[in-house]
N, CA, C and O atoms as CSV, one atom per row, in Angstrom:
chain,resi,resn,atom,element,x,y,z
A,1,MET,N,N,-4.735,-0.980,-26.520
A,1,MET,CA,C,-5.616,-1.529,-25.502
A,1,MET,C,C,-5.166,-0.984,-24.142
A,1,MET,O,O,-3.986,-1.059,-23.800
A,2,HIS,N,N,-6.090,-0.448,-23.386
A,2,HIS,CA,C,-5.822,0.132,-22.066
A,2,HIS,C,C,-6.265,-0.864,-20.989
A,2,HIS,O,O,-7.393,-1.355,-21.017
A,3,VAL,N,N,-5.366,-1.156,-20.040
A,3,VAL,CA,C,-5.665,-2.167,-19.010
A,3,VAL,C,C,-5.199,-1.694,-17.634
A,3,VAL,O,O,-4.434,-0.739,-17.499
A,4,GLU,N,N,-5.688,-2.399,-16.629
A,4,GLU,CA,C,-5.182,-2.290,-15.261
A,4,GLU,C,C,-4.709,-3.668,-14.840
A,4,GLU,O,O,-5.379,-4.668,-15.096
A,5,LEU,N,N,-3.559,-3.718,-14.199
A,5,LEU,CA,C,-3.060,-4.959,-13.614
A,5,LEU,C,C,-3.018,-4.788,-12.105
A,5,LEU,O,O,-2.667,-3.718,-11.606
A,6,ALA,N,N,-3.371,-5.825,-11.388
A,6,ALA,CA,C,-3.360,-5.780,-9.927
A,6,ALA,C,C,-2.571,-6.960,-9.390
A,6,ALA,O,O,-2.705,-8.086,-9.869
A,7,LYS,N,N,-1.746,-6.683,-8.387
A,7,LYS,CA,C,-1.012,-7.739,-7.707
A,7,LYS,C,C,-1.179,-7.533,-6.210
A,7,LYS,O,O,-1.064,-6.414,-5.712
A,8,THR,N,N,-1.450,-8.613,-5.501
A,8,THR,CA,C,-1.740,-8.563,-4.075
A,8,THR,C,C,-0.587,-9.144,-3.267
A,8,THR,O,O,0.018,-10.146,-3.647
A,9,PHE,N,N,-0.298,-8.489,-2.145
A,9,PHE,CA,C,0.772,-8.902,-1.246
A,9,PHE,C,C,0.233,-8.904,0.181
A,9,PHE,O,O,-0.803,-8.302,0.459
A,10,THR,N,N,0.928,-9.573,1.068
A,10,THR,CA,C,0.542,-9.567,2.484
A,10,THR,C,C,1.771,-9.311,3.347
A,10,THR,O,O,2.905,-9.586,2.954
A,11,PHE,N,N,1.509,-8.780,4.525
A,11,PHE,CA,C,2.539,-8.672,5.550
A,11,PHE,C,C,1.844,-8.599,6.903
A,11,PHE,O,O,0.666,-8.253,6.996
A,12,GLU,N,N,2.587,-8.927,7.936
A,12,GLU,CA,C,2.107,-8.898,9.313
A,12,GLU,C,C,2.805,-7.754,10.025
A,12,GLU,O,O,4.014,-7.571,9.878
A,13,ALA,N,N,2.045,-6.978,10.799
A,13,ALA,CA,C,2.673,-5.886,11.537
A,13,ALA,C,C,1.802,-5.469,12.714
A,13,ALA,O,O,0.589,-5.683,12.725
A,14,ALA,N,N,2.455,-4.868,13.699
A,14,ALA,CA,C,1.768,-4.317,14.866
A,14,ALA,C,C,1.761,-2.805,14.765
A,14,ALA,O,O,2.616,-2.208,14.111
A,15,HIS,N,N,0.784,-2.194,15.421
A,15,HIS,CA,C,0.726,-0.731,15.493
A,15,HIS,C,C,-0.270,-0.324,16.566
A,15,HIS,O,O,-0.972,-1.155,17.144
A,16,HIS,N,N,-0.310,0.960,16.811
A,16,HIS,CA,C,-1.393,1.560,17.582
A,16,HIS,C,C,-1.613,2.947,16.980
A,16,HIS,O,O,-0.726,3.493,16.325
A,17,LEU,N,N,-2.791,3.508,17.205
A,17,LEU,CA,C,-3.117,4.826,16.672
A,17,LEU,C,C,-3.070,5.828,17.826
A,17,LEU,O,O,-3.976,5.859,18.658
A,18,PRO,N,N,-2.017,6.643,17.876
A,18,PRO,CA,C,-1.810,7.513,19.034
A,18,PRO,C,C,-2.743,8.718,19.132
A,18,PRO,O,O,-2.809,9.354,20.184
A,19,HIS,N,N,-3.464,9.044,18.061
A,19,HIS,CA,C,-4.280,10.255,18.069
A,19,HIS,C,C,-5.775,10.007,18.260
A,19,HIS,O,O,-6.565,10.951,18.267
A,20,VAL,N,N,-6.165,8.748,18.414
A,20,VAL,CA,C,-7.576,8.469,18.685
A,20,VAL,C,C,-7.824,8.629,20.185
A,20,VAL,O,O,-6.872,8.621,20.965
A,21,PRO,N,N,-9.076,8.773,20.601
A,21,PRO,CA,C,-9.360,8.921,22.039
A,21,PRO,C,C,-8.798,7.753,22.853
A,21,PRO,O,O,-8.706,6.633,22.349
A,22,PRO,N,N,-8.424,8.009,24.100
A,22,PRO,CA,C,-7.797,6.962,24.938
A,22,PRO,C,C,-8.626,5.682,25.052
A,22,PRO,O,O,-8.056,4.597,25.172
A,23,GLN,N,N,-9.937,5.780,25.019
A,23,GLN,CA,C,-10.779,4.595,25.174
A,23,GLN,C,C,-10.975,3.814,23.863
A,23,GLN,O,O,-11.539,2.720,23.888
A,24,HIS,N,N,-10.525,4.346,22.731
A,24,HIS,CA,C,-10.699,3.675,21.436
A,24,HIS,C,C,-9.821,2.427,21.389
A,24,HIS,O,O,-8.666,2.468,21.813
A,25,LYS,N,N,-10.357,1.322,20.879
A,25,LYS,CA,C,-9.615,0.055,20.859
A,25,LYS,C,C,-8.320,0.140,20.045
A,25,LYS,O,O,-7.366,-0.582,20.334
A,26,CYS,N,N,-8.275,1.003,19.041
A,26,CYS,CA,C,-7.074,1.113,18.209
A,26,CYS,C,C,-5.960,1.917,18.873
A,26,CYS,O,O,-4.856,2.005,18.337
A,27,ARG,N,N,-6.237,2.495,20.019
A,27,ARG,CA,C,-5.205,3.187,20.800
A,27,ARG,C,C,-4.268,2.165,21.449
A,27,ARG,O,O,-3.107,2.458,21.738
A,28,ARG,N,N,-4.801,0.959,21.670
A,28,ARG,CA,C,-4.000,-0.105,22.268
A,28,ARG,C,C,-3.137,-0.786,21.202
A,28,ARG,O,O,-3.510,-0.836,20.030
A,29,LEU,N,N,-2.000,-1.300,21.613
A,29,LEU,CA,C,-1.135,-2.053,20.718
A,29,LEU,C,C,-1.889,-3.269,20.187
A,29,LEU,O,O,-2.491,-4.019,20.956
A,30,HIS,N,N,-1.854,-3.461,18.869
A,30,HIS,CA,C,-2.504,-4.614,18.242
A,30,HIS,C,C,-1.843,-4.856,16.895
A,30,HIS,O,O,-1.035,-4.048,16.437
A,31,GLY,N,N,-2.184,-5.959,16.269
A,31,GLY,CA,C,-1.578,-6.293,14.984
A,31,GLY,C,C,-2.616,-6.640,13.940
A,31,GLY,O,O,-3.782,-6.892,14.246
A,32,HIS,N,N,-2.154,-6.645,12.685
A,32,HIS,CA,C,-3.015,-6.996,11.553
A,32,HIS,C,C,-2.252,-7.892,10.594
A,32,HIS,O,O,-1.023,-7.868,10.532
A,33,SER,N,N,-3.004,-8.677,9.857
A,33,SER,CA,C,-2.501,-9.354,8.671
A,33,SER,C,C,-2.907,-8.458,7.511
A,33,SER,O,O,-4.010,-8.584,6.979
A,34,TYR,N,N,-2.028,-7.567,7.125
A,34,TYR,CA,C,-2.336,-6.579,6.091
A,34,TYR,C,C,-2.345,-7.221,4.710
A,34,TYR,O,O,-1.555,-8.121,4.423
A,35,ARG,N,N,-3.238,-6.750,3.872
A,35,ARG,CA,C,-3.276,-7.127,2.462
A,35,ARG,C,C,-3.087,-5.845,1.659
A,35,ARG,O,O,-3.813,-4.872,1.860
A,36,VAL,N,N,-2.124,-5.841,0.762
A,36,VAL,CA,C,-1.829,-4.677,-0.067
A,36,VAL,C,C,-2.076,-5.065,-1.516
A,36,VAL,O,O,-1.581,-6.087,-1.990
A,37,GLU,N,N,-2.842,-4.244,-2.209
A,37,GLU,CA,C,-3.043,-4.457,-3.636
A,37,GLU,C,C,-2.401,-3.282,-4.376
A,37,GLU,O,O,-2.710,-2.120,-4.114
A,38,ILE,N,N,-1.514,-3.609,-5.293
A,38,ILE,CA,C,-0.845,-2.619,-6.123
A,38,ILE,C,C,-1.466,-2.710,-7.511
A,38,ILE,O,O,-1.509,-3.784,-8.110
A,39,VAL,N,N,-1.950,-1.570,-8.022
A,39,VAL,CA,C,-2.590,-1.542,-9.335
A,39,VAL,C,C,-1.823,-0.581,-10.238
A,39,VAL,O,O,-1.569,0.569,-9.880
A,40,VAL,N,N,-1.464,-1.082,-11.415
A,40,VAL,CA,C,-0.849,-0.250,-12.445
A,40,VAL,C,C,-1.836,-0.153,-13.601
A,40,VAL,O,O,-2.695,-1.015,-13.784
A,41,ARG,N,N,-1.690,0.923,-14.380
A,41,ARG,CA,C,-2.656,1.185,-15.449
A,41,ARG,C,C,-1.917,1.768,-16.643
A,41,ARG,O,O,-1.010,2.586,-16.488
A,42,GLY,N,N,-2.316,1.338,-17.842
A,42,GLY,CA,C,-1.689,1.905,-19.030
A,42,GLY,C,C,-2.015,1.131,-20.284
A,42,GLY,O,O,-2.910,0.287,-20.312
A,43,GLU,N,N,-1.264,1.443,-21.313
A,43,GLU,CA,C,-1.465,0.835,-22.624
A,43,GLU,C,C,-0.630,-0.438,-22.762
A,43,GLU,O,O,0.529,-0.488,-22.352
A,44,VAL,N,N,-1.240,-1.451,-23.340
A,44,VAL,CA,C,-0.550,-2.705,-23.609
A,44,VAL,C,C,0.460,-2.480,-24.729
A,44,VAL,O,O,0.141,-1.876,-25.754
A,45,ASN,N,N,1.661,-2.963,-24.528
A,45,ASN,CA,C,2.667,-2.932,-25.576
A,45,ASN,C,C,2.236,-3.934,-26.647
A,45,ASN,O,O,2.158,-5.129,-26.362
A,46,PRO,N,N,1.953,-3.481,-27.872
A,46,PRO,CA,C,1.415,-4.397,-28.890
A,46,PRO,C,C,2.378,-5.516,-29.271
A,46,PRO,O,O,1.948,-6.604,-29.653
A,47,GLU,N,N,3.676,-5.251,-29.167
A,47,GLU,CA,C,4.641,-6.292,-29.504
A,47,GLU,C,C,4.705,-7.378,-28.436
A,47,GLU,O,O,4.751,-8.567,-28.749
A,48,LEU,N,N,4.706,-6.951,-27.153
A,48,LEU,CA,C,4.794,-7.912,-26.047
A,48,LEU,C,C,3.434,-8.505,-25.675
A,48,LEU,O,O,3.354,-9.636,-25.196
A,49,GLY,N,N,2.371,-7.736,-25.897
A,49,GLY,CA,C,1.041,-8.204,-25.529
A,49,GLY,C,C,0.704,-7.992,-24.057
A,49,GLY,O,O,-0.267,-8.560,-23.559
A,50,TRP,N,N,1.491,-7.186,-23.362
A,50,TRP,CA,C,1.228,-6.899,-21.950
A,50,TRP,C,C,1.601,-5.465,-21.616
A,50,TRP,O,O,2.350,-4.811,-22.342
A,51,LEU,N,N,1.063,-4.995,-20.503
A,51,LEU,CA,C,1.449,-3.682,-19.977
A,51,LEU,C,C,2.827,-3.791,-19.330
A,51,LEU,O,O,3.721,-2.988,-19.599
A,52,MET,N,N,2.980,-4.789,-18.482
A,52,MET,CA,C,4.267,-5.065,-17.836
A,52,MET,C,C,4.210,-6.463,-17.230
A,52,MET,O,O,3.136,-7.047,-17.078
A,53,ASP,N,N,5.357,-6.975,-16.894
A,53,ASP,CA,C,5.474,-8.277,-16.248
A,53,ASP,C,C,4.990,-8.143,-14.800
A,53,ASP,O,O,5.405,-7.221,-14.099
A,54,PHE,N,N,4.126,-9.044,-14.349
A,54,PHE,CA,C,3.675,-9.025,-12.959
A,54,PHE,C,C,4.855,-9.093,-11.997
A,54,PHE,O,O,4.801,-8.534,-10.901
A,55,ASP,N,N,5.924,-9.780,-12.409
A,55,ASP,CA,C,7.088,-9.887,-11.527
A,55,ASP,C,C,7.772,-8.543,-11.327
A,55,ASP,O,O,8.427,-8.339,-10.305
A,56,ALA,N,N,7.639,-7.627,-12.269
A,56,ALA,CA,C,8.210,-6.290,-12.090
A,56,ALA,C,C,7.505,-5.560,-10.947
A,56,ALA,O,O,8.131,-4.788,-10.222
A,57,ILE,N,N,6.205,-5.805,-10.789
A,57,ILE,CA,C,5.460,-5.213,-9.666
A,57,ILE,C,C,5.974,-5.808,-8.357
A,57,ILE,O,O,6.193,-5.090,-7.381
A,58,ARG,N,N,6.161,-7.117,-8.349
A,58,ARG,CA,C,6.674,-7.787,-7.143
A,58,ARG,C,C,8.057,-7.263,-6.780
A,58,ARG,O,O,8.323,-6.966,-5.616
A,59,GLN,N,N,8.924,-7.149,-7.756
A,59,GLN,CA,C,10.283,-6.674,-7.490
A,59,GLN,C,C,10.278,-5.242,-6.961
A,59,GLN,O,O,11.086,-4.900,-6.098
A,60,ALA,N,N,9.387,-4.413,-7.463
A,60,ALA,CA,C,9.312,-3.029,-6.999
A,60,ALA,C,C,8.793,-2.945,-5.567
A,60,ALA,O,O,9.252,-2.111,-4.786
A,61,PHE,N,N,7.833,-3.812,-5.220
A,61,PHE,CA,C,7.222,-3.730,-3.893
A,61,PHE,C,C,7.985,-4.495,-2.815
A,61,PHE,O,O,7.906,-4.137,-1.640
A,62,GLU,N,N,8.712,-5.526,-3.184
A,62,GLU,CA,C,9.333,-6.406,-2.180
A,62,GLU,C,C,10.216,-5.662,-1.176
A,62,GLU,O,O,10.113,-5.957,0.014
A,63,PRO,N,N,11.073,-4.723,-1.570
A,63,PRO,CA,C,11.873,-4.020,-0.549
A,63,PRO,C,C,11.009,-3.233,0.439
A,63,PRO,O,O,11.364,-3.103,1.610
A,64,ILE,N,N,9.896,-2.718,-0.026
A,64,ILE,CA,C,8.966,-1.981,0.844
A,64,ILE,C,C,8.288,-2.952,1.804
A,64,ILE,O,O,8.178,-2.686,3.001
A,65,ARG,N,N,7.836,-4.081,1.262
A,65,ARG,CA,C,7.184,-5.096,2.094
A,65,ARG,C,C,8.114,-5.562,3.210
A,65,ARG,O,O,7.685,-5.758,4.347
A,66,LEU,N,N,9.375,-5.735,2.878
A,66,LEU,CA,C,10.343,-6.193,3.887
A,66,LEU,C,C,10.564,-5.154,4.980
A,66,LEU,O,O,10.899,-5.517,6.107
A,67,GLN,N,N,10.383,-3.873,4.673
A,67,GLN,CA,C,10.496,-2.818,5.690
A,67,GLN,C,C,9.333,-2.880,6.676
A,67,GLN,O,O,9.454,-2.403,7.804
A,68,LEU,N,N,8.209,-3.464,6.262
A,68,LEU,CA,C,6.987,-3.465,7.063
A,68,LEU,C,C,6.720,-4.794,7.765
A,68,LEU,O,O,6.194,-4.811,8.878
A,69,ASP,N,N,7.073,-5.888,7.134
A,69,ASP,CA,C,6.688,-7.216,7.617
A,69,ASP,C,C,7.318,-7.541,8.968
A,69,ASP,O,O,8.538,-7.517,9.130
A,70,HIS,N,N,6.453,-7.844,9.926
A,70,HIS,CA,C,6.842,-8.200,11.293
A,70,HIS,C,C,7.582,-7.074,12.020
A,70,HIS,O,O,8.492,-7.318,12.812
A,71,TYR,N,N,7.164,-5.829,11.730
A,71,TYR,CA,C,7.696,-4.672,12.442
A,71,TYR,C,C,6.567,-3.929,13.142
A,71,TYR,O,O,5.387,-4.126,12.850
A,72,TYR,N,N,6.960,-3.082,14.061
A,72,TYR,CA,C,6.051,-2.177,14.752
A,72,TYR,C,C,5.993,-0.913,13.910
A,72,TYR,O,O,6.951,-0.140,13.890
A,73,LEU,N,N,4.889,-0.694,13.217
A,73,LEU,CA,C,4.790,0.375,12.232
A,73,LEU,C,C,5.070,1.751,12.808
A,73,LEU,O,O,5.653,2.593,12.125
A,74,ASN,N,N,4.671,1.999,14.045
A,74,ASN,CA,C,4.880,3.319,14.659
A,74,ASN,C,C,6.356,3.708,14.749
A,74,ASN,O,O,6.675,4.893,14.854
A,75,ASP,N,N,7.255,2.729,14.710
A,75,ASP,CA,C,8.692,3.004,14.782
A,75,ASP,C,C,9.301,3.368,13.432
A,75,ASP,O,O,10.463,3.770,13.380
A,76,ILE,N,N,8.556,3.240,12.348
A,76,ILE,CA,C,9.074,3.514,11.009
A,76,ILE,C,C,8.859,4.995,10.691
A,76,ILE,O,O,7.735,5.487,10.788
A,77,PRO,N,N,9.923,5.711,10.311
A,77,PRO,CA,C,9.769,7.135,9.986
A,77,PRO,C,C,8.668,7.367,8.938
A,77,PRO,O,O,8.638,6.736,7.881
A,78,GLY,N,N,7.773,8.295,9.278
A,78,GLY,CA,C,6.638,8.595,8.412
A,78,GLY,C,C,5.381,7.832,8.773
A,78,GLY,O,O,4.298,8.145,8.279
A,79,LEU,N,N,5.517,6.824,9.642
A,79,LEU,CA,C,4.361,6.010,10.045
A,79,LEU,C,C,4.118,6.103,11.560
A,79,LEU,O,O,3.650,5.143,12.172
A,80,GLU,N,N,4.427,7.225,12.144
A,80,GLU,CA,C,4.216,7.391,13.585
A,80,GLU,C,C,2.737,7.325,13.955
A,80,GLU,O,O,2.396,6.996,15.091
A,81,ASN,N,N,1.868,7.631,13.011
A,81,ASN,CA,C,0.405,7.498,13.169
A,81,ASN,C,C,-0.092,6.626,12.014
A,81,ASN,O,O,-0.686,7.137,11.066
A,82,PRO,N,N,0.150,5.304,12.089
A,82,PRO,CA,C,-0.022,4.429,10.939
A,82,PRO,C,C,-1.465,3.990,10.648
A,82,PRO,O,O,-1.813,2.816,10.769
A,83,THR,N,N,-2.276,4.956,10.267
A,83,THR,CA,C,-3.623,4.614,9.794
A,83,THR,C,C,-3.493,3.955,8.419
A,83,THR,O,O,-2.437,4.036,7.790
A,84,SER,N,N,-4.534,3.319,7.962
A,84,SER,CA,C,-4.514,2.739,6.615
A,84,SER,C,C,-4.267,3.809,5.566
A,84,SER,O,O,-3.558,3.582,4.586
A,85,GLU,N,N,-4.862,4.981,5.781
A,85,GLU,CA,C,-4.717,6.080,4.823
A,85,GLU,C,C,-3.259,6.536,4.722
A,85,GLU,O,O,-2.732,6.714,3.624
A,86,ILE,N,N,-2.620,6.721,5.864
A,86,ILE,CA,C,-1.233,7.174,5.877
A,86,ILE,C,C,-0.309,6.083,5.347
A,86,ILE,O,O,0.647,6.375,4.628
A,87,LEU,N,N,-0.585,4.836,5.694
A,87,LEU,CA,C,0.215,3.720,5.198
A,87,LEU,C,C,0.115,3.614,3.671
A,87,LEU,O,O,1.124,3.385,3.004
A,88,ALA,N,N,-1.079,3.776,3.118
A,88,ALA,CA,C,-1.247,3.705,1.662
A,88,ALA,C,C,-0.434,4.796,0.971
A,88,ALA,O,O,0.234,4.532,-0.029
A,89,ARG,N,N,-0.489,6.027,1.501
A,89,ARG,CA,C,0.285,7.117,0.910
A,89,ARG,C,C,1.784,6.867,1.063
A,89,ARG,O,O,2.551,7.130,0.137
A,90,TRP,N,N,2.207,6.361,2.221
A,90,TRP,CA,C,3.615,6.056,2.480
A,90,TRP,C,C,4.140,5.056,1.454
A,90,TRP,O,O,5.227,5.235,0.903
A,91,ILE,N,N,3.361,4.002,1.201
A,91,ILE,CA,C,3.756,3.005,0.194
A,91,ILE,C,C,3.805,3.649,-1.188
A,91,ILE,O,O,4.763,3.446,-1.933
A,92,TRP,N,N,2.773,4.428,-1.537
A,92,TRP,CA,C,2.734,5.086,-2.847
A,92,TRP,C,C,4.013,5.904,-3.086
A,92,TRP,O,O,4.632,5.800,-4.145
A,93,GLU,N,N,4.398,6.708,-2.103
A,93,GLU,CA,C,5.559,7.589,-2.254
A,93,GLU,C,C,6.840,6.811,-2.518
A,93,GLU,O,O,7.725,7.310,-3.214
A,94,ARG,N,N,6.958,5.616,-1.988
A,94,ARG,CA,C,8.153,4.801,-2.176
A,94,ARG,C,C,8.076,3.943,-3.436
A,94,ARG,O,O,9.105,3.576,-4.003
A,95,LEU,N,N,6.870,3.627,-3.869
A,95,LEU,CA,C,6.680,2.734,-5.015
A,95,LEU,C,C,6.586,3.476,-6.347
A,95,LEU,O,O,7.016,2.947,-7.372
A,96,ALA,N,N,6.044,4.664,-6.353
A,96,ALA,CA,C,5.807,5.409,-7.598
A,96,ALA,C,C,7.072,5.610,-8.444
A,96,ALA,O,O,6.989,5.497,-9.667
A,97,PRO,N,N,8.236,5.903,-7.853
A,97,PRO,CA,C,9.419,6.064,-8.712
A,97,PRO,C,C,9.770,4.796,-9.502
A,97,PRO,O,O,10.284,4.887,-10.617
A,98,ALA,N,N,9.499,3.634,-8.940
A,98,ALA,CA,C,9.816,2.370,-9.620
A,98,ALA,C,C,8.703,1.913,-10.562
A,98,ALA,O,O,8.940,1.116,-11.470
A,99,LEU,N,N,7.492,2.419,-10.342
A,99,LEU,CA,C,6.340,2.033,-11.171
A,99,LEU,C,C,5.652,3.296,-11.685
A,99,LEU,O,O,4.671,3.745,-11.092
A,100,PRO,N,N,6.150,3.878,-12.780
A,100,PRO,CA,C,5.565,5.133,-13.274
A,100,PRO,C,C,4.092,5.014,-13.664
A,100,PRO,O,O,3.387,6.022,-13.709
A,101,CYS,N,N,3.621,3.809,-13.945
A,101,CYS,CA,C,2.209,3.637,-14.312
A,101,CYS,C,C,1.359,3.237,-13.096
A,101,CYS,O,O,0.255,2.717,-13.256
A,102,LEU,N,N,1.875,3.482,-11.881
A,102,LEU,CA,C,1.129,3.177,-10.660
A,102,LEU,C,C,-0.190,3.942,-10.657
A,102,LEU,O,O,-0.222,5.149,-10.895
A,103,TYR,N,N,-1.272,3.226,-10.386
A,103,TYR,CA,C,-2.606,3.833,-10.401
A,103,TYR,C,C,-3.249,3.859,-9.015
A,103,TYR,O,O,-3.901,4.835,-8.643
A,104,ARG,N,N,-3.057,2.768,-8.247
A,104,ARG,CA,C,-3.733,2.683,-6.950
A,104,ARG,C,C,-2.940,1.797,-6.004
A,104,ARG,O,O,-2.334,0.806,-6.410
A,105,VAL,N,N,-2.962,2.185,-4.714
A,105,VAL,CA,C,-2.453,1.344,-3.628
A,105,VAL,C,C,-3.610,1.147,-2.665
A,105,VAL,O,O,-4.178,2.115,-2.159
A,106,SER,N,N,-3.956,-0.099,-2.417
A,106,SER,CA,C,-5.033,-0.414,-1.474
A,106,SER,C,C,-4.460,-1.164,-0.287
A,106,SER,O,O,-3.603,-2.035,-0.430
A,107,ILE,N,N,-4.960,-0.801,0.896
A,107,ILE,CA,C,-4.541,-1.427,2.146
A,107,ILE,C,C,-5.785,-1.990,2.821
A,107,ILE,O,O,-6.762,-1.272,3.037
A,108,ALA,N,N,-5.744,-3.270,3.150
A,108,ALA,CA,C,-6.824,-3.878,3.930
A,108,ALA,C,C,-6.234,-4.363,5.249
A,108,ALA,O,O,-5.312,-5.179,5.270
A,109,GLU,N,N,-6.783,-3.845,6.351
A,109,GLU,CA,C,-6.355,-4.278,7.684
A,109,GLU,C,C,-7.112,-5.531,8.105
A,109,GLU,O,O,-6.587,-6.371,8.836
A,110,THR,N,N,-8.339,-5.647,7.639
A,110,THR,CA,C,-9.190,-6.783,7.972
A,110,THR,C,C,-9.881,-7.259,6.696
A,110,THR,O,O,-9.698,-6.677,5.627
A,111,CYS,N,N,-10.664,-8.304,6.816
A,111,CYS,CA,C,-11.406,-8.827,5.659
A,111,CYS,C,C,-12.478,-7.864,5.179
A,111,CYS,O,O,-12.932,-7.966,4.040
A,112,THR,N,N,-12.891,-6.932,6.029
A,112,THR,CA,C,-14.022,-6.066,5.689
A,112,THR,C,C,-13.691,-4.582,5.612
A,112,THR,O,O,-14.583,-3.772,5.356
A,113,SER,N,N,-12.419,-4.199,5.829
A,113,SER,CA,C,-12.066,-2.783,5.869
A,113,SER,C,C,-10.834,-2.517,5.019
A,113,SER,O,O,-9.791,-3.143,5.210
A,114,ALA,N,N,-10.958,-1.574,4.068
A,114,ALA,CA,C,-9.844,-1.262,3.174
A,114,ALA,C,C,-9.824,0.214,2.840
A,114,ALA,O,O,-10.840,0.902,2.935
A,115,CYS,N,N,-8.654,0.690,2.449
A,115,CYS,CA,C,-8.439,2.063,1.986
A,115,CYS,C,C,-7.834,1.986,0.590
A,115,CYS,O,O,-6.918,1.199,0.353
A,116,HIS,N,N,-8.339,2.796,-0.331
A,116,HIS,CA,C,-7.809,2.871,-1.698
A,116,HIS,C,C,-7.210,4.260,-1.901
A,116,HIS,O,O,-7.897,5.268,-1.741
A,117,TYR,N,N,-5.929,4.306,-2.252
A,117,TYR,CA,C,-5.235,5.574,-2.445
A,117,TYR,C,C,-4.803,5.701,-3.898
A,117,TYR,O,O,-4.225,4.776,-4.470
A,118,TYR,N,N,-5.091,6.863,-4.490
A,118,TYR,CA,C,-4.839,7.094,-5.908
A,118,TYR,C,C,-3.750,8.134,-6.161
A,118,TYR,O,O,-3.672,8.659,-7.272
A,119,GLY,N,N,-2.938,8.441,-5.216
A,119,GLY,CA,C,-1.850,9.381,-5.420
A,119,GLY,C,C,-2.238,10.810,-5.127
A,119,GLY,O,O,-3.392,11.110,-4.818
A,120,GLU,N,N,-1.261,11.686,-5.228
A,120,GLU,CA,C,-1.447,13.081,-4.851
A,120,GLU,C,C,-2.502,13.805,-5.672
A,120,GLU,O,O,-3.177,14.689,-5.143
A,121,ALA,N,N,-2.667,13.466,-6.939
A,121,ALA,CA,C,-3.653,14.150,-7.774
A,121,ALA,C,C,-5.052,14.032,-7.173
A,121,ALA,O,O,-5.854,14.961,-7.262
A,122,SER,N,N,-5.338,12.873,-6.557
A,122,SER,CA,C,-6.666,12.682,-5.976
A,122,SER,C,C,-6.859,13.475,-4.693
A,122,SER,O,O,-7.994,13.683,-4.264
A,123,ASP,N,N,-5.749,13.929,-4.061
A,123,ASP,CA,C,-5.856,14.695,-2.832
A,123,ASP,C,C,-6.484,16.069,-3.072
A,123,ASP,O,O,-7.038,16.669,-2.150
A,124,ASP,N,N,-6.398,16.570,-4.317
A,124,ASP,CA,C,-6.933,17.889,-4.648
A,124,ASP,C,C,-8.437,17.871,-4.908
A,124,ASP,O,O,-9.086,18.917,-4.905
A,125,ALA,N,N,-8.981,16.694,-5.130
A,125,ALA,CA,C,-10.421,16.581,-5.468
A,125,ALA,C,C,-11.308,16.847,-4.274
A,125,ALA,O,O,-12.532,16.792,-4.390
């Protein structure tokens, strides 16, 4: 049986986008209540009846979440221009070694705006 599991996390952080035009609202310092969804995909272990323990996803993501929560994202190496797209890839690069069945990282800055990142393979499409 092939399944996808999703686990959602939140963190609070401030940022600004340094490469947008000076008059753009995102050029100014502001913050978000970010929502991150981590999705893994694969075959269910027939003996266990699951793909993996949801807590394994939490344990893999928690050190990353702690690097982001209540920080100024622009100060974090690799996030000097912390768009949702760059943040999703940044998380993927740190999470993939711990979650080999990682399928998607989604970042929502607001209730109505999100980015879905599927790893480097999707960058070639």
